[in-house]
Structure formats: structure tokens, C-alpha cells
C-alpha positions as CSV (number, residue, x, y, z in Angstrom):
1,M,-5.4,-3.2,17.2
2,I,-3.2,-2.8,14.2
3,S,-0.5,-0.2,14.7
4,L,0.9,1.8,11.7
5,Q,4.0,3.8,11.7
6,L,3.5,7.1,9.8
7,S,6.4,9.2,8.6
8,L,5.1,12.7,8.3
9,P,6.3,16.0,6.8
10,Q,7.4,18.5,9.4
11,G,4.5,20.4,10.9
12,H,1.8,18.5,8.9
13,G,0.1,15.1,8.9
14,K,-3.3,15.5,10.6
15,N,-5.1,14.1,7.5
16,Y,-3.0,10.9,7.5
17,I,-3.6,10.4,11.2
18,A,-7.4,11.0,10.8
19,A,-7.5,8.5,8.0
20,V,-5.7,5.8,9.9
21,E,-7.9,6.3,12.9
22,G,-11.0,6.3,10.7
23,A,-9.9,2.9,9.3
24,G,-9.7,1.5,12.8
25,A,-5.9,1.4,13.3
26,R,-3.5,3.1,15.7
27,P,-1.2,5.7,14.2
28,V,2.4,5.9,15.5
29,A,3.2,9.2,13.8
30,G,6.3,11.4,13.7
31,Y,8.7,13.4,11.7
32,C,11.9,11.5,10.9
33,P,11.1,8.6,13.2
34,A,13.4,5.6,13.7
35,P,11.8,2.2,12.7
36,D,9.4,0.9,15.3
37,P,9.5,-2.9,15.3
38,N,6.2,-3.0,17.2
39,C,4.3,-1.5,14.3
40,D,2.5,-3.8,11.9
41,G,3.0,-1.6,8.8
42,L,4.4,1.6,7.5
43,I,2.8,4.5,5.6
44,L,5.2,6.8,3.8
45,C,3.4,10.1,3.5
46,G,3.4,13.1,1.1
47,G,5.6,16.2,1.2
48,E,8.5,17.8,-0.5
49,D,10.7,16.6,-3.3
50,L,13.4,14.0,-2.7
51,D,17.1,14.8,-2.9
52,W,17.8,14.4,-6.6
53,T,21.3,13.1,-5.9
54,L,19.8,9.9,-4.6
55,F,18.7,8.9,-8.1
56,A,20.2,11.4,-10.7
57,R,23.3,13.2,-11.7
58,E,21.8,16.6,-12.3
59,N,18.9,18.7,-10.9
60,Q,16.3,18.9,-13.6
61,G,13.5,20.7,-11.8
62,S,13.6,19.3,-8.3
63,Q,12.7,21.7,-5.5
64,P,14.8,22.0,-2.3
65,P,14.7,18.7,-0.3
66,D,14.5,17.9,3.4
67,L,17.7,15.9,3.6
68,E,17.0,14.7,7.2
69,R,13.6,13.3,6.2
70,D,15.0,11.6,3.1
71,R,17.6,9.8,5.2
72,A,15.1,8.8,7.9
73,E,12.5,7.5,5.4
74,L,15.0,5.5,3.3
75,A,16.0,3.8,6.5
76,L,12.4,3.2,7.5
77,C,11.5,1.8,4.1
78,R,14.5,-0.6,4.0
79,A,13.8,-1.7,7.6
80,F,10.2,-2.6,6.8
81,L,11.2,-4.3,3.6
82,A,13.8,-6.4,5.4
83,A,11.2,-7.3,8.0
84,G,8.7,-8.3,5.3
85,K,6.1,-5.9,6.7
86,P,3.5,-4.0,4.7
87,I,4.3,-0.6,3.2
88,L,2.0,2.0,1.7
89,G,3.6,4.9,-0.1
90,I,1.4,8.0,-0.8
91,C,2.5,10.7,-3.3
92,R,6.1,11.4,-2.2
93,G,5.9,8.0,-0.5
94,I,5.5,6.1,-3.8
95,Q,8.4,8.1,-5.2
96,L,10.6,7.3,-2.2
97,L,9.7,3.6,-2.4
98,N,10.7,3.6,-6.1
99,V,14.1,5.3,-5.3
100,A,14.7,3.0,-2.3
101,L,14.5,0.0,-4.7
102,G,16.9,1.6,-7.2
103,G,14.5,3.4,-9.5
104,D,14.4,7.1,-10.5
105,L,12.0,10.0,-10.8
106,I,10.7,12.4,-13.4
107,Q,11.9,15.5,-11.6
108,D,9.4,17.9,-13.2
109,L,6.5,16.8,-15.4
110,P,6.3,18.5,-18.8
111,P,3.9,21.5,-18.7
112,D,1.3,19.9,-21.0
113,I,1.1,16.9,-18.5
114,R,1.7,18.8,-15.3
115,L,-1.5,20.9,-15.8
116,F,-3.5,17.8,-15.1
117,H,-1.6,17.0,-11.9
118,S,-0.7,20.2,-10.0
119,R,-2.2,23.6,-9.2
120,E,-1.0,25.9,-6.5
121,G,-3.0,25.5,-3.3
122,Q,-5.6,22.9,-4.4
123,D,-6.1,19.3,-5.6
124,L,-7.0,18.6,-9.2
125,V,-9.1,15.6,-10.2
126,H,-8.3,13.3,-13.1
127,P,-9.1,9.7,-14.2
128,V,-6.9,6.7,-13.6
129,R,-6.9,3.5,-15.5
130,C,-5.5,0.3,-13.9
131,E,-4.6,-3.3,-14.7
132,A,-7.3,-5.9,-14.3
133,D,-5.3,-7.9,-11.8
134,S,-4.2,-5.0,-9.6
135,F,-5.3,-4.1,-6.1
136,L,-6.8,-0.8,-7.4
137,H,-9.0,-2.7,-9.9
138,R,-10.3,-4.9,-7.1
139,L,-11.2,-1.8,-5.1
140,Y,-12.4,0.6,-7.8
141,G,-12.7,-1.0,-11.2
142,P,-10.8,-0.3,-14.4
143,L,-11.3,3.5,-14.6
144,F,-12.0,5.9,-11.8
145,P,-11.3,9.6,-10.7
146,V,-8.7,10.6,-8.0
147,N,-7.2,13.8,-6.7
148,S,-3.8,15.0,-7.7
149,S,-1.1,17.4,-6.3
150,H,2.4,16.7,-7.6
151,H,4.9,17.9,-10.1
152,Q,7.2,14.9,-9.9
153,A,6.5,11.2,-10.8
154,V,7.9,7.7,-10.8
155,G,10.3,7.2,-13.7
156,R,12.4,4.1,-14.2
157,L,11.0,1.4,-11.9
158,G,12.9,0.1,-8.9
159,E,13.9,-3.6,-8.6
160,G,10.8,-5.9,-8.6
161,L,8.3,-3.1,-8.8
162,R,5.3,-3.2,-11.2
163,A,3.3,-0.2,-12.4
164,V,-0.4,-1.1,-12.3
165,A,-2.2,2.3,-12.9
166,W,-1.6,5.3,-15.1
167,S,-3.0,8.8,-15.8
168,E,-2.5,11.4,-18.5
169,G,0.7,11.1,-20.5
170,G,1.4,7.6,-19.1
171,V,2.2,8.9,-15.5
172,A,2.4,6.0,-13.1
173,E,-0.3,6.3,-10.5
174,A,0.3,3.0,-8.6
175,L,3.0,0.4,-7.9
176,E,3.0,-3.1,-6.5
177,L,5.8,-5.3,-5.4
178,P,4.5,-8.7,-6.5
179,G,4.7,-11.4,-3.9
180,R,5.2,-8.7,-1.1
181,P,2.7,-6.6,0.8
182,V,4.1,-3.4,-0.6
183,L,2.2,-0.8,-2.7
184,G,2.1,2.9,-3.5
185,V,-0.2,5.4,-5.0
186,Q,0.6,8.8,-6.5
187,F,-2.8,10.3,-5.4
188,H,-3.9,11.2,-1.8
189,P,-6.5,8.8,-0.4
190,E,-6.3,10.5,3.0
191,R,-7.9,13.6,1.4
192,M,-10.7,11.4,-0.2
193,A,-11.8,9.5,2.9
194,F,-13.8,9.8,6.1
195,G,-14.1,13.4,7.1
196,R,-12.4,14.5,3.8
197,R,-14.7,12.4,1.5
198,R,-15.4,14.3,-1.7
199,P,-18.1,13.8,-4.4
200,D,-15.9,14.0,-7.4
201,T,-13.5,11.1,-6.6
202,V,-13.7,7.6,-5.4
203,D,-13.7,7.0,-1.7
204,G,-10.2,6.6,-0.3
205,A,-11.4,4.5,2.7
206,P,-11.3,1.1,0.9
207,L,-7.6,1.6,0.2
208,F,-6.9,2.0,3.9
209,A,-9.1,-1.0,4.7
210,Y,-7.2,-3.0,2.1
211,F,-3.8,-2.0,3.6
212,L,-5.0,-3.0,7.1
213,S,-5.9,-6.4,5.7
214,L,-2.3,-6.8,4.5
215,C,-1.2,-5.9,8.0
216,R,-3.4,-8.6,9.4
217,G,-1.7,-11.1,7.1
218,G,-4.1,-10.8,4.2
219,H,-1.5,-11.1,1.5
């Protein structure tokens, strides 16, 4: 059975664990875990903002970070990149992946764009358009609805990364690392799949199935 290391926010993570189990993999989950070389892939999960000093000179709307988690997840990301193993970043995870590869973040989306992406206590839903040759196009087609709950976003891309999907205001919704089994999404497929399947978005399960195929050597 495929084993996936999950780096979770403190006190949370049951949705990620349920999605991985629903997809037929074994989650090895924890808060601030050390890299587990026995795992076949890594999922970087959602949560709080990253420490702005990792990518910017000034705080321009970032909320207080979890410094211990930032350090642990950067080490995880770099270890799995060095090992050539698959990585999936979700929400905060796509942002951490971008920062780990030298990119930066939009620390606080402008109000006229943020209203499509974030509302206290609940997911919003908005459409995403994607490149024809991207993994999301293969799974969902050129235009599809997803959930959203974030006030930060990918800014300048990290080394080698390619943006392959966007939403309102040109916000990057997905990244690929061409030639490597590394990808990220800004939305939350774990809240759109299996027991959390919802009628107003696409099904998140195919994304987890695709990631498992990468972990089996499908790239």
C-alpha cells in the first residue's frame, strides 16, 4: 500500500487523513514531523500564513505564523524534492512549495479579489480555468468550480515552477514542476471528496487518485 506523509496543522487534519484513506493509501500524519524516508509521497496541508520573512522584507498583511511548522515543512519539502519523490501542496502547501523554491507570496489579496476567495467560517466556490496540457485539464476539463478559503496566494513563481490554473484577478490556483512529480493546488480537494463530496464543485477524489499514480511511478 502507498504510504503518504502528511504534515498537518496543530490540532487539525482529519479531513486530509480521511481523503488519503478514501483514496486507498496509508496516511503517516503528524504536526512538524521529520522526513520519513519510508513514505512514497508528501502532502503539505493547509493552515496558517507562512512567516513573511522567508520571502519578503516587510509584513504586508500576513497573519501570525507558526514558526516551528514553517521550519519543519521547509525541511520536509526539500527532503522530498532531493529524493525525487512526489509532493502535493494544498492551500498553504502550494504557497510553501513556491517559497521553498525561491518564490514569494501575495500576503493579502486586494479586497475586490479576496471577496471571491475568503469568508469567515466557510468555503466559497468559484470557477477555475486551466491550461490544456495540465494535470487539472486532464482531470476536470478547461473550466470547473472549486472551493476556496484563503487570503494569501502565490506571487512570483519559484525556480522551475509553472502556473497552470487561475481564478478571479489572475490568482494562481495550481502549479506544476515540469519533469518532476510535484504539484500544488490553492483549493481544498480534501473538502470536496469522499465523505465531504459537495454538489457545487468538482469531485476532489480524482486529484488524490492522480497523486497516488505519481507515487506508483506514473510520472
